[in-house]
N, C-alpha and C positions, 0 to 999 in steps of 0.2 A: 729599344727605348734608351738604353744607356748610351749608345752611339749617337743618337739624336741629341741627347742632352749635352754630350761633349761637344758636338758641332755648334750648338747654340752658345755654349760657354766660350768656345774658341772665338766665335764671332764677336762676343762681348769682351774680348781681350783677356780671357781667362778669369773674369770676375765671378765671384760667388753669386749665383743667379738668385738664390733665396734672399740674400741681403739686398741685392739690387732691386728685386721685385717689391720687397717691403718698402724700400725708399720711394720707388715710383708710385706705388699705391698711395702712400701718405701724401705725396706731392699732389697727385690728381684729386684726392679727397679734399685737401686743403683748398684747391682752386674751385672745386664745386661749392664748398661752403662760402668762399669769398664771393662767388657768383650769386649765391642765394642772398647774401647780405646786401649786395648792390643791385639786385635784379629790378629792372624797370620794364614792366609789361608793354610799355609804349616803345621800347627799344630793345627787343629780345636778343639782337645781335651786337649789343654794345661791347661784348667782350673782345671785339677787335679794335676798340677805340683805346688808344694809349692815354687818353685824358682821364680815364677812370681806373679804379683799383683793379677791377677784373681784367682789363686789358693789360695793365702794367704787369700784373702777376703772371699772365700768360706769356708775355715777353720774357720775364725772368725765368720761367719754366724752360723756355726754348734755350735760353742762355745756359742754364744749368745743365740741361741734358747734353748740350754741346761741350760744356766744361768737363763732364764725366768722360766723354769720348776723348778729349785732349789729354786728360790725366791718365787714362788707360793706355794711350799711345806714348806717354813719357817714360823716361828711364826711372825705375823705382828708386834707384840710389840717389837721384836728384834730391829727393825730399829729406833724406838723412844728411846729405852733404850740406845743403843750404838751409837746414832747420833754423839755426841761430840768426842767419841773415834775414829770413822771413819774419822771425820773431822780432828782431830789432826794427825792421821796416814797419811792422804793425805798432810798435811802441812809438815810433816817430809820428805816425798818423794820429794817435790818440790826443796828445796835447795840442795839436794843430787846430782842433775844433774850437778851442778857446779863442783863437784869433780869427780863423777863416770860417768857422762853423756857423751853424744856425741853431738857435734856441727852440726847442720843442718841449712843451709841458715842463718848463723850468730847468731842463737839462741841456747843457751845451755839448752835444754828443753826435751831431750830424753835420756832414758836408752837403751843400746844395749843388747838384750838377745838373743844370738844365731843369727839366721837370722831374728829376729823380733825386732821392736823398740817399746818402751813403753813411752807414753807421760803422765807423772803424772798429767798434768794440767786437763786432761779429768776426771781423778778420783777425783781431787780437786773440780770440778764443782758439782759432785754428792755429795761429802762430805759437801760442803758449803750448798747445798739444805737441807740436813739433819740438819745441825747445825743451820741454820737460822730458820727452822721449829721448832726445839726443843726450841730455845730461845724465839721466838715470841709467842709460845703457853705456855710458863712458867707462873706460877702465879706471879703477881706483875709487870709484864712488861707492860709499858705504853709509847708509842712512843711520848706522849706529854711531857715526862720528858727527860732532857738532858742525864741522865745516861743510860736510855734504848736506846736512839738514838745513842749514842756513841758506845755502845757495839754491837748493831745490824749492824751499818755501819762498825765497826771494823771487824766483822766476814767475810765480803767479801773483805774489803780493804787489809787485811793481805796477802792473796794469790795474789791479784792483784798487790801489791807492789813487791812481790817476782818475779812475771813474767814481771815486767816493763822493759823498755829498759835499766835501770840503773843496773839491776841485771841479769835476765835470757835473756832479750832482746826478749821476746815473747809478743810483743805488742798486737797482735790480741786476744790471750787468756786473757790477762789482761783486755782489754776493755769489754769482755763478762761479767765479774763479776759485772759491773755496771747495768746489767739487774735486779739485786736484788732490785734496787731502785723502780722498778714497784711493787714489793711485799710489800715493806714498805708503798707505797702509799695505796695499797689495805687494809693494816692493820692499817691505820689511821695517817700516817705521813703527816704533814701540807702541802698543795699545795705551800706555800711560798718557801719551799725548792726547789721545781721543777722550780718555776719562777727564783730563784737565779741560779739554774743550767743552765737553758736556757740562762740567761744573761751572765754567765761565758763562756758558749760555743760560744755565739755570739762574745764576746770579743777576745776569742782565734782564731776563724776563721778569723776575721777581721785583726788580727795581723799577720796572716799567709798569707793572700791574698794581703794585701796592705802594703805599707810602713808605719811602726808604727807611725812616727811623724805626718803624714797626718791623720791617724785614731784618734790620740790624739787631733789634731786640730779640728776635727769635733765633738769629745766628748766635748771639751771645748765650741765649738760653741753652741751645744745643751744646755749645762748647763747654759751658759751665757744668752741664750734666756729665759730660765725658771726663772733664778734669776732676770733678768731685768723686766720681765712681772709681777713678784710678789712683788719685794722689792724696785724697783727704782721709784723715782719721775721723772717727765719729761720724761716719758716712750718713747715718739715718738723720742726724740733726741737720747736717747741711743740705741733704736732699729735701727736708722739710721746708727749709728756707727757700730753696730753689722752687719747690712747688708753689709756695705762697707768691713768689714773684710771677710765676707763669699765670696764676689765677688773676693777679693784678693786671697783667698785660692783657688778658682776655677781656676784662671789664674795665679797661683803662679809662675810657671817656667818663662814664658815670662816677668812678672813684676819684678821678682828677677834679671833676666839677664839684664834688662833695667837699674835697679838701679846700678848694678855693672859696667855697661858700663859708666854711668854718673859719677861714682866715679873713672873712669880710671882703672878698674880692668878687666882683660880678663875673660869673663864668663866661658870659656872652661877650663881654668887652674888656675884661681885665687882663686877659692873656691871648695873644694872637695865635692862630692855628699852627704856625710853624714852631713856636715855643712849646705848645701843647704836645706836638708830635715828638720834638727832640727830647722832651722830658722823659718819655717812656724808656729811653735807653739807659738813663742814669742808674737806676737800681741794679740793672744787669751788669753794667760796667763796674760798679762797686763790688758785686759778688765775684766778678771775674778777677779783679785786683786782689781781693781777699783770698782767692784760691790760688792764683798764679804766683804772686810775689813770695809768700812764705816758702813754697816748694822750690822756686827758682833760687832763692837765696841759701839753700842748703848746700850748695856747691857740689851736688851729685851730677856728674857729667852726663850720665845716661838720662836722668830726669830732665836736666836742662835741655838736652837735645830734643826730647819729646816736646817739652814746653815751647821751645823756639819754633818747632814745626807747626804746633797749633797756633801760635801767635802769628806767624807768617801767613798761614791759610786764612785765619780770621781777618787780618789786615787787608789781604787781597780781596776777600769777599765783601767787606764793607766798602772798600774803595770802588769796586765794580758796581755795587748797588747804587751808590750816590752818582758815580760818573755816568752810568747808563741813563739814569733819570735826568741828569743835567744835559747830557748830549742830545737826548731825544726831544725834551720839552723846552730846550733853550737854543740849541744850535741848528736843529733841522727846520726846514721851511714849514710854515703852517699847514700846507696840504699834506706834507709827509707826517707831521705829528697827528693829524686827523686820521690818516690811514692806519697808524699804529694803534691809536686809541680804539678805533672801531674793531680792529682785529682782536686786541687783547681785552677790550671791555665792550662786548657785543650788546650789552644793554643800552649803550648810548646810540646804537644804530637807529632804533625806533624814534629817538628824540631828534635825530638829524636826517630824517628820511628824504628831504629835499636838498641836503647839503652834501657833506663828505660821504655819507652812507648811501647815497643814491645809486652809485654803480653796483655796490655789493648787493643791495636789496633787489634791484632789478635783474642782476645776474642770477640770483637764486630763484627768482620768480620765472625767468625764461627757462632755466634748466628744469625746474619742477613742473612747469606747464606742459612739458613734452610727454609726461607720463611714461608708460611702459614702451609703447610703440612709436611715439612721436606724432606730430601733426602732419608730417609729409613734406617732401622736398618742395621748397618755394611757398609753403603754406604756414610758415611761422609768423603770426601777426605781430609778436613783440619784435621780431627781426625786421619785418617790413616797416614798422613804425619807428624804428631806431630808438627803442626804449633804453638800450644799453649802449653808452658811448664806447668808442674804440672797439666796436664789435668785430671789425675785420682783422684787428691786430691782437691786442691782449685778451679780449673776451670772445674770441672766435669759438671757444668751447661751448659758449651759451647757445649759439646757433645749432651746433650738433645736438645739444641736449633738447632744445625746443622742437626741432624738425625731425630728428631721428630717435628721440626718446632714450630710455634706458638701454635699449638694445644697441642703438648707435653709439652711445657713450661707452658702453662695455666693449663693443667691437673695436673702437679706436684705441682704448687702453690696452686691450689684448694685442693689437697690432704693434703698439709701441713697445710693450714688454717682450713680444716676440723678437722685435728688432734688437732690443738690448740683450736678450739671451743669445741671439745669433752673433752679435759682436763679441760677447765673452767667449763663444765657441771659437771664433776666428782668432781671438787673442791667444787662447791656450794652445792652438796648433801652430803658432809661429815659432820658427827656429831662431829668429833675430830677436834679441832683447828690445831693440828699437821698435820693431813692429808690434811686439806684445804690449809694451808700455803705451805705445800710441793708441792701440785699440782700447785699452782701459781708460785712457784720457778721453776718448770720444764717448765711450759709454757713460763716464761720470758726468760730462757736460750735458749730454742728452737726458740722463736720469734727472738731474737737478731741474732742468728746464720743464720737463713734463710734470714732475712732482709739484713744483711751485706754481706753474701756470694753472694747472687743473685745481690745485688746492686753493688758490686765491679766488678763483671764480665761485667757490663754495664757502668762502670765509674761513678756511682752515689755515691760510697764510695771509700775510698782509699783501695789499695790492701794491706791488713794486714794479710792475711794468716790464715783464719779460715775455717774449713770444712763445707760442706752442710750436715746436720744431716742425717744419715742413707744411704746417697747417695755416698759421697766421700769415696775414699779408705782410710783405716786406721783402724787397729784393736783397737787402744786406743780409738778413737772417737766412733766406733761402740759399744764397750763394755761400755763406759761411758754413752752413751745415752740409751743403753739397761738397764743398772742399774737404770737409772732415770724412764724409762717407766715401768720396771718390778716391782719396789717397789711401784710405783703409782697404778698399777693394784692390787697388793697385798693389800695395804691399802684400796683401794676401795672395794675389795671383802669382807672386814671385817668391813665396815663402820658402820654396825648396832651393832657391839660389842664394839666400842670405847666409 
């Protein structure tokens, strides 16, 4: 049995057969799901027709299987030697879509080549994996140093910025590049950076979900509590004042309306909503100044250092809250604003069932309608009637949920995480730093794709338009992920030579 396995492995160029098998299984399952979405009982053999998605995906599968073969026949050192050249080539392709590309769903991120489309973002992910691996495995790179950190982050931030809403408007692809932060953590980046990242994310989300002045009022309340507890004498008196302000903030609207009425101002027309919201911050700012300034003016260097730290953190938090709200609801396109609102404020979904919430509601209905065992292959009525737009691409997971049910969904997720686990096993057995880092880069990109795609079909993440690896229709995506897996298998097959 062992001899037979070795013979098969040698025939496959020494590739890890389990990883290769998981890849092939996912690709075939993906094609079957695309076939189910586009199935026409009047043309059961239409999958040979390159004019429809099923036929095109079959063509891309053949190309990708041939690509795996070519990669396995290549010299493994080629990928390390030309890593930066491949990365730079992918960067050149990205901005070219603004001039020579085609606009799809508001994003200028595709080239049109005959009857096919090429999305260079998928190639850029592969190129960035190679470049990140080449840099982090270089002599003298130390993520404890600022220079190394800036260069490493710049490698993935450059393509992310090009794909950002301000340039290509391909938000989903841009966010995927932040998966490389996982690799940097594995290679020694301080956990402090991730705590800061989580803090920034929290401020951004709070600024999107709630009215920014109220968020700032609570930030000030938290800061004031800490400052009073640490630096104020007569603590009980000051905490009493703090508690009174907290209660006022909780019942701000009726209290503010009562004050206006006592002043002879009509609460409904006398003050606009923006002034009403901004006013909630004022008493908290006054308490902050009353606590901060007297202690800062005491000229105690240790106290001043602590107070400057709190002032800096508070300023950054306030800036992020207002900036996130402004960027989302002013700079983003209307359809992107609606996606974020529906994700963070699900109560609006019911009120917009035929508009921006249509995709999400029907996605949940399709997945839920499959029950435990599913309706059966080719028997999904919501799939057949095209209730969910983009069902071959971004929402292919809905077809799995409807036709294969909970069992099918669970099986797909298990296969994906089995593949991710296998990639980490391959990573840890590499002798070459380049190969190890590359494997973790691939794992990070795959993980974020699966997490976000599955999550957005169930409303756990905003609908940002990224494919489910190997499953969603799309030649660019399949080729990009095939390149990642193929090069990983090649590097692993030569791990004892590195």
